[in-house]
C-alpha positions in Angstrom: -18.4 4.8 -90.3 -16.0 2.2 -91.7 -14.2 1.8 -88.3 -17.4 0.9 -86.3 -17.0 -2.9 -87.1 -14.3 -4.9 -88.8 -13.3 -8.4 -90.0 -11.2 -10.3 -87.3 -8.9 -11.6 -89.9 -8.0 -11.2 -93.6 -8.1 -15.0 -94.0 -11.7 -15.7 -95.3 -11.7 -19.2 -94.0 -11.9 -17.9 -90.5 -12.7 -14.1 -90.7 -15.7 -13.1 -88.3 -17.5 -9.8 -88.0 -16.8 -7.9 -84.8 -16.6 -4.6 -83.1 -15.2 -3.8 -79.6 -16.1 -2.2 -76.3 -13.9 0.8 -77.0 -15.7 1.7 -80.3 -19.1 1.2 -78.5 -18.0 3.4 -75.6 -16.6 6.3 -77.7 -19.5 6.4 -80.2 -22.2 6.2 -77.4 -20.5 9.0 -75.4 -19.7 6.8 -72.5 -16.5 5.9 -70.5 -14.7 3.0 -71.7 -14.2 1.5 -68.4 -18.0 1.7 -67.7 -18.7 -0.4 -70.8 -16.0 -2.9 -69.9 -17.4 -3.4 -66.5 -20.9 -3.8 -68.0 -19.6 -6.6 -70.2 -17.7 -8.2 -67.1 -20.9 -8.0 -65.2 -23.0 -9.8 -68.0 -20.2 -12.1 -69.3 -22.4 -15.2 -68.9 -25.3 -13.7 -71.0 -22.8 -12.8 -73.7 -21.3 -16.0 -73.9 -24.6 -17.5 -74.9 -24.0 -15.9 -78.2 -20.3 -17.2 -78.7 -16.9 -16.9 -77.0 -16.2 -13.6 -75.6 -13.0 -12.7 -77.0 -10.5 -10.0 -76.0 -7.1 -8.3 -76.7 -4.7 -6.9 -74.4 -3.8 -3.5 -75.9 -1.2 -1.1 -74.8 -2.3 2.2 -73.3 -1.2 5.3 -75.4 -0.4 7.2 -72.3 1.5 4.6 -70.2 4.8 2.7 -70.2 4.1 -0.9 -71.1 0.6 -1.0 -69.3 -2.0 -2.9 -71.3 -5.8 -2.8 -71.0 -8.3 -5.6 -71.8 -10.4 -4.7 -75.0 -13.3 -7.0 -75.6 -14.2 -8.0 -79.2 -18.0 -8.7 -79.7 -19.6 -10.5 -82.4 -23.0 -9.0 -84.0 -25.4 -10.5 -81.5 -23.2 -9.7 -78.5 -22.8 -6.1 -79.7 -26.5 -5.8 -80.1 -27.1 -7.2 -76.7 -24.8 -4.7 -75.1 -26.6 -1.9 -76.8 -29.8 -2.9 -75.4 -28.2 -2.4 -71.9 -27.4 1.2 -72.6 -29.5 4.2 -71.9 -31.4 5.2 -75.2 -29.8 8.6 -75.4 -29.5 10.3 -78.9 -25.7 9.3 -79.5 -26.7 5.7 -78.6 -29.6 5.6 -80.9 -27.6 7.1 -83.8 -24.7 4.7 -83.0 -27.1 1.7 -83.0 -28.3 2.5 -86.6 -24.7 3.2 -87.8 -23.4 -0.1 -86.4 -26.3 -2.2 -87.8 -25.7 -0.6 -91.3 -21.8 -1.3 -90.9 -22.5 -4.9 -90.0 -24.8 -5.4 -92.9 -22.0 -3.8 -95.4 -19.2 -6.1 -93.8 -21.5 -9.2 -94.0 -22.1 -8.7 -97.8 -18.3 -8.1 -98.4 -17.4 -11.3 -96.4 -20.0 -13.2 -98.3 -18.8 -11.9 -101.6 -15.2 -12.8 -100.8 -16.0 -16.3 -99.6 -18.1 -17.1 -102.8 -15.3 -15.8 -105.0 -13.0 -18.1 -103.2 -15.3 -20.9 -103.5 -15.9 -20.2 -107.2 -12.2 -20.2 -107.8 -11.5 -23.4 -106.4 -12.9 -25.7 -109.1 -11.3 -23.6 -111.7 -7.9 -24.1 -109.8 -8.2 -27.8 -110.2 -8.5 -27.3 -113.9 -5.3 -25.2 -113.9 -3.6 -27.8 -111.5 -4.5 -30.6 -114.0 -3.2 -28.6 -117.0 0.1 -27.8 -115.2 0.5 -31.6 -114.4 0.0 -32.5 -118.1 2.1 -29.6 -119.4 5.0 -30.5 -121.5 7.3 -28.2 -119.6 6.2 -29.7 -116.0 9.1 -32.0 -115.4 11.6 -29.1 -115.4 10.7 -28.1 -112.0 8.5 -30.7 -110.7 5.5 -30.1 -108.4 6.8 -26.4 -107.7 5.2 -25.2 -111.0 1.7 -25.2 -109.4 3.1 -22.9 -106.5 4.9 -20.7 -109.2 1.8 -20.1 -111.2 -0.5 -19.4 -108.2 2.1 -16.9 -106.8 2.4 -15.3 -110.1 -1.3 -14.9 -110.6 -1.9 -13.6 -107.0 0.9 -10.9 -107.1 -0.3 -9.6 -110.3 -3.9 -9.6 -109.3 -3.0 -7.8 -106.1 -0.2 -5.7 -107.0 1.7 -7.0 -104.0 4.4 -9.5 -103.3 3.8 -12.8 -101.9 5.3 -11.6 -98.7 3.1 -8.5 -98.7 -0.1 -10.7 -99.2 0.8 -13.0 -96.3 1.5 -9.9 -94.1 -2.2 -9.1 -94.3 -2.7 -11.8 -91.7 -0.5 -11.4 -88.5 -1.6 -14.8 -87.1 1.3 -17.1 -88.3 0.3 -20.0 -86.0 -1.7 -21.5 -88.8 -0.7 -22.0 -92.5 -3.3 -20.9 -94.9 -3.7 -20.9 -98.6 -2.5 -17.6 -100.3 -5.7 -17.1 -102.0 -7.7 -16.9 -98.7 -6.0 -13.6 -98.2 -7.2 -11.8 -101.2 -10.5 -9.7 -101.6 -13.3 -10.4 -103.9 -12.2 -7.9 -106.4 -8.7 -9.2 -106.5 -10.2 -12.8 -106.9 -12.1 -11.7 -109.9 -8.8 -10.3 -111.4 -7.1 -13.6 -110.6 -9.6 -15.6 -112.4 -9.3 -13.6 -115.6 -5.5 -14.0 -115.3 -5.9 -17.7 -114.5 -7.9 -18.2 -117.8 -5.2 -16.5 -119.7 -2.4 -18.8 -118.2 -4.7 -21.8 -118.7 -5.3 -21.2 -122.4 -1.5 -20.5 -123.0 -0.5 -23.8 -121.2 -3.0 -25.8 -123.2 -1.4 -24.1 -126.5 2.0 -25.5 -125.3 3.6 -22.3 -124.4 6.7 -22.2 -122.2 6.7 -20.4 -118.8 8.5 -17.2 -119.8 6.0 -16.0 -122.4 3.0 -16.7 -120.0 4.8 -14.8 -117.3 5.5 -11.9 -119.8 1.7 -11.9 -120.8 0.5 -12.0 -117.2 2.7 -9.5 -115.9 2.0 -7.0 -118.9 -1.5 -7.1 -117.9 -0.7 -5.4 -114.5 0.3 -2.4 -116.6 -2.9 -2.0 -118.4 -6.7 -1.7 -117.1 -8.0 -5.2 -116.2 -11.0 -6.4 -118.1 -13.1 -8.5 -115.9 -15.5 -11.0 -117.4 -18.3 -12.9 -115.4 
């Protein structure tokens, strides 16, 4: 059920809910080419609900040959479903697809809210670092150093691995736009610890040790 629909990007600033015509065909017991032709025929109607996106995906049984795979947003997918015969597989898939879109929509909203809540707190940390007695040693890079430290501990991944969640390198995006709502909650808890230690006058190494050690123990999340 989880693969019926998906987020188009791990970057929460531009992620959209979508499914594709291959999923619709396979789950409805139809031929992929038939669903694709149905979309081609009704392209103008579908584009009233947004840009009709597609990817050129390699065929598994051919050498270098690619096929167009349409990506459909929620409204486009529901419109396509109304054009299909109401067979038992189609009816079951309609219900499952609606539920999956609802789940993803809640997940997307949770991650976007978590990101929005974090931003004002980030300004407080930014100000604390700027006024920190150890700040001049490395200049403005301290802000990046702290955010990278907190994000890598919160996710359990390196900075490179976090950025690798998004394969679109055409646009630079903040590191924190690529982490989940659960990871953002851990990030905020770690941020509070770092902020408190900075305000207490601690140097970087003790802060790093304290933050890193938390990754080796269960994280206590506070609201």
